[in-house]
PDB file with one MODEL, atoms N, CA, C and O in Angstrom:
MODEL        1
ATOM      1  N   VAL A   1     150.582 -19.966  81.667  1.00  0.00           N
ATOM      2  CA  VAL A   1     151.706 -19.576  82.537  1.00  0.00           C
ATOM      3  C   VAL A   1     151.792 -18.051  82.618  1.00  0.00           C
ATOM      4  O   VAL A   1     151.936 -17.473  83.696  1.00  0.00           O
ATOM      5  N   THR A   2     151.699 -17.416  81.441  1.00  0.00           N
ATOM      6  CA  THR A   2     151.795 -15.946  81.430  1.00  0.00           C
ATOM      7  C   THR A   2     150.408 -15.312  81.400  1.00  0.00           C
ATOM      8  O   THR A   2     150.235 -14.187  80.930  1.00  0.00           O
ATOM      9  N   THR A   3     149.420 -16.052  81.912  1.00  0.00           N
ATOM     10  CA  THR A   3     148.052 -15.520  81.896  1.00  0.00           C
ATOM     11  C   THR A   3     147.938 -14.239  82.727  1.00  0.00           C
ATOM     12  O   THR A   3     147.391 -13.247  82.245  1.00  0.00           O
ATOM     13  N   PRO A   4     148.446 -14.241  83.973  1.00  0.00           N
ATOM     14  CA  PRO A   4     148.358 -13.011  84.791  1.00  0.00           C
ATOM     15  C   PRO A   4     149.061 -11.840  84.122  1.00  0.00           C
ATOM     16  O   PRO A   4     148.634 -10.692  84.245  1.00  0.00           O
ATOM     17  N   LEU A   5     150.145 -12.143  83.411  1.00  0.00           N
ATOM     18  CA  LEU A   5     150.875 -11.076  82.711  1.00  0.00           C
ATOM     19  C   LEU A   5     150.007 -10.495  81.611  1.00  0.00           C
ATOM     20  O   LEU A   5     149.945  -9.278  81.435  1.00  0.00           O
ATOM     21  N   LEU A   6     149.331 -11.376  80.866  1.00  0.00           N
ATOM     22  CA  LEU A   6     148.466 -10.918  79.771  1.00  0.00           C
ATOM     23  C   LEU A   6     147.347 -10.049  80.321  1.00  0.00           C
ATOM     24  O   LEU A   6     147.013  -9.011  79.750  1.00  0.00           O
ATOM     25  N   PHE A   7     146.767 -10.488  81.448  1.00  0.00           N
ATOM     26  CA  PHE A   7     145.662  -9.725  82.034  1.00  0.00           C
ATOM     27  C   PHE A   7     146.112  -8.319  82.409  1.00  0.00           C
ATOM     28  O   PHE A   7     145.325  -7.373  82.374  1.00  0.00           O
ATOM     29  N   LYS A   8     147.404  -8.191  82.772  1.00  0.00           N
ATOM     30  CA  LYS A   8     147.932  -6.869  83.141  1.00  0.00           C
ATOM     31  C   LYS A   8     148.384  -6.112  81.902  1.00  0.00           C
ATOM     32  O   LYS A   8     148.368  -4.881  81.872  1.00  0.00           O
ATOM     33  N   LEU A   9     148.787  -6.861  80.880  1.00  0.00           N
ATOM     34  CA  LEU A   9     149.317  -6.226  79.671  1.00  0.00           C
ATOM     35  C   LEU A   9     148.201  -5.708  78.784  1.00  0.00           C
ATOM     36  O   LEU A   9     148.305  -4.616  78.224  1.00  0.00           O
ATOM     37  N   ILE A  10     147.122  -6.493  78.651  1.00  0.00           N
ATOM     38  CA  ILE A  10     146.016  -6.094  77.763  1.00  0.00           C
ATOM     39  C   ILE A  10     145.481  -4.701  78.114  1.00  0.00           C
ATOM     40  O   ILE A  10     145.440  -3.837  77.238  1.00  0.00           O
ATOM     41  N   PRO A  11     145.073  -4.454  79.360  1.00  0.00           N
ATOM     42  CA  PRO A  11     144.563  -3.118  79.718  1.00  0.00           C
ATOM     43  C   PRO A  11     145.630  -2.044  79.543  1.00  0.00           C
ATOM     44  O   PRO A  11     145.317  -0.909  79.186  1.00  0.00           O
ATOM     45  N   ALA A  12     146.888  -2.396  79.794  1.00  0.00           N
ATOM     46  CA  ALA A  12     147.979  -1.421  79.640  1.00  0.00           C
ATOM     47  C   ALA A  12     148.087  -1.001  78.183  1.00  0.00           C
ATOM     48  O   ALA A  12     148.228   0.183  77.878  1.00  0.00           O
ATOM     49  N   VAL A  13     148.019  -1.982  77.282  1.00  0.00           N
ATOM     50  CA  VAL A  13     148.102  -1.685  75.844  1.00  0.00           C
ATOM     51  C   VAL A  13     146.906  -0.844  75.414  1.00  0.00           C
ATOM     52  O   VAL A  13     147.041   0.084  74.617  1.00  0.00           O
ATOM     53  N   MET A  14     145.740  -1.176  75.948  1.00  0.00           N
ATOM     54  CA  MET A  14     144.528  -0.431  75.592  1.00  0.00           C
ATOM     55  C   MET A  14     144.671   1.025  76.041  1.00  0.00           C
ATOM     56  O   MET A  14     144.316   1.947  75.307  1.00  0.00           O
ATOM     57  N   HIS A  15     145.193   1.221  77.253  1.00  0.00           N
ATOM     58  CA  HIS A  15     145.385   2.575  77.760  1.00  0.00           C
ATOM     59  C   HIS A  15     146.391   3.330  76.900  1.00  0.00           C
ATOM     60  O   HIS A  15     146.227   4.518  76.624  1.00  0.00           O
ATOM     61  N   LEU A  16     147.441   2.612  76.479  1.00  0.00           N
ATOM     62  CA  LEU A  16     148.460   3.237  75.626  1.00  0.00           C
ATOM     63  C   LEU A  16     147.835   3.697  74.322  1.00  0.00           C
ATOM     64  O   LEU A  16     148.103   4.802  73.850  1.00  0.00           O
ATOM     65  N   GLY A  17     147.005   2.847  73.744  1.00  0.00           N
ATOM     66  CA  GLY A  17     146.357   3.193  72.478  1.00  0.00           C
ATOM     67  C   GLY A  17     145.483   4.423  72.646  1.00  0.00           C
ATOM     68  O   GLY A  17     145.470   5.302  71.785  1.00  0.00           O
ATOM     69  N   VAL A  18     144.751   4.490  73.754  1.00  0.00           N
ATOM     70  CA  VAL A  18     143.876   5.646  74.003  1.00  0.00           C
ATOM     71  C   VAL A  18     144.717   6.909  74.158  1.00  0.00           C
ATOM     72  O   VAL A  18     144.381   7.964  73.619  1.00  0.00           O
ATOM     73  N   LEU A  19     145.819   6.785  74.905  1.00  0.00           N
ATOM     74  CA  LEU A  19     146.693   7.948  75.104  1.00  0.00           C
ATOM     75  C   LEU A  19     147.271   8.408  73.782  1.00  0.00           C
ATOM     76  O   LEU A  19     147.332   9.607  73.507  1.00  0.00           O
ATOM     77  N   LEU A  20     147.698   7.453  72.957  1.00  0.00           N
ATOM     78  CA  LEU A  20     148.277   7.800  71.650  1.00  0.00           C
ATOM     79  C   LEU A  20     147.251   8.553  70.818  1.00  0.00           C
ATOM     80  O   LEU A  20     147.584   9.531  70.149  1.00  0.00           O
ATOM     81  N   ARG A  21     146.004   8.097  70.859  1.00  0.00           N
ATOM     82  CA  ARG A  21     144.951   8.757  70.085  1.00  0.00           C
ATOM     83  C   ARG A  21     144.705  10.163  70.643  1.00  0.00           C
ATOM     84  O   ARG A  21     144.447  11.097  69.884  1.00  0.00           O
ATOM     85  N   TRP A  22     144.786  10.309  71.957  1.00  0.00           N
ATOM     86  CA  TRP A  22     144.556  11.619  72.580  1.00  0.00           C
ATOM     87  C   TRP A  22     145.647  12.596  72.178  1.00  0.00           C
ATOM     88  O   TRP A  22     145.384  13.768  71.908  1.00  0.00           O
ATOM     89  N   PHE A  23     146.900  12.086  72.140  1.00  0.00           N
ATOM     90  CA  PHE A  23     148.042  12.951  71.824  1.00  0.00           C
ATOM     91  C   PHE A  23     148.265  13.061  70.324  1.00  0.00           C
ATOM     92  O   PHE A  23     149.148  13.792  69.876  1.00  0.00           O
ATOM     93  N   SER A  24     147.456  12.329  69.538  1.00  0.00           N
ATOM     94  CA  SER A  24     147.602  12.378  68.073  1.00  0.00           C
ATOM     95  C   SER A  24     146.257  12.722  67.423  1.00  0.00           C
ATOM     96  O   SER A  24     145.609  11.857  66.834  1.00  0.00           O
ATOM     97  N   PRO A  25     145.842  13.990  67.533  1.00  0.00           N
ATOM     98  CA  PRO A  25     144.555  14.410  66.953  1.00  0.00           C
ATOM     99  C   PRO A  25     144.611  14.438  65.429  1.00  0.00           C
ATOM    100  O   PRO A  25     143.577  14.491  64.763  1.00  0.00           O
ATOM    101  N   ASP A  26     145.825  14.403  64.883  1.00  0.00           N
ATOM    102  CA  ASP A  26     145.975  14.438  63.423  1.00  0.00           C
ATOM    103  C   ASP A  26     145.599  13.101  62.808  1.00  0.00           C
ATOM    104  O   ASP A  26     145.092  13.042  61.689  1.00  0.00           O
ATOM    105  N   SER A  27     145.856  12.011  63.559  1.00  0.00           N
ATOM    106  CA  SER A  27     145.552  10.688  63.007  1.00  0.00           C
ATOM    107  C   SER A  27     144.042  10.493  62.942  1.00  0.00           C
ATOM    108  O   SER A  27     143.326  10.912  63.852  1.00  0.00           O
ATOM    109  N   PRO A  28     143.544   9.858  61.870  1.00  0.00           N
ATOM    110  CA  PRO A  28     142.102   9.630  61.692  1.00  0.00           C
ATOM    111  C   PRO A  28     141.573   8.609  62.691  1.00  0.00           C
ATOM    112  O   PRO A  28     142.218   7.592  62.948  1.00  0.00           O
ATOM    113  N   ASN A  29     140.409   8.879  63.247  1.00  0.00           N
ATOM    114  CA  ASN A  29     139.804   7.938  64.203  1.00  0.00           C
ATOM    115  C   ASN A  29     139.036   6.856  63.469  1.00  0.00           C
ATOM    116  O   ASN A  29     138.098   7.140  62.724  1.00  0.00           O
ATOM    117  N   GLU A  30     139.442   5.611  63.685  1.00  0.00           N
ATOM    118  CA  GLU A  30     138.754   4.511  62.990  1.00  0.00           C
ATOM    119  C   GLU A  30     137.677   3.947  63.893  1.00  0.00           C
ATOM    120  O   GLU A  30     136.975   3.012  63.507  1.00  0.00           O
TER     121      GLU A  30
ENDMDL
END
C-alpha cells in the first residue's frame, strides 16, 4: 500500500544521509 511512498522515501533518506555527511566532516566516514 505504501510502496510508492517507500520508493520516494528511500532516495530521500539516502540524500539526507549524504548531506549530513557533507555538512559533518568531523564525523568519521564508515
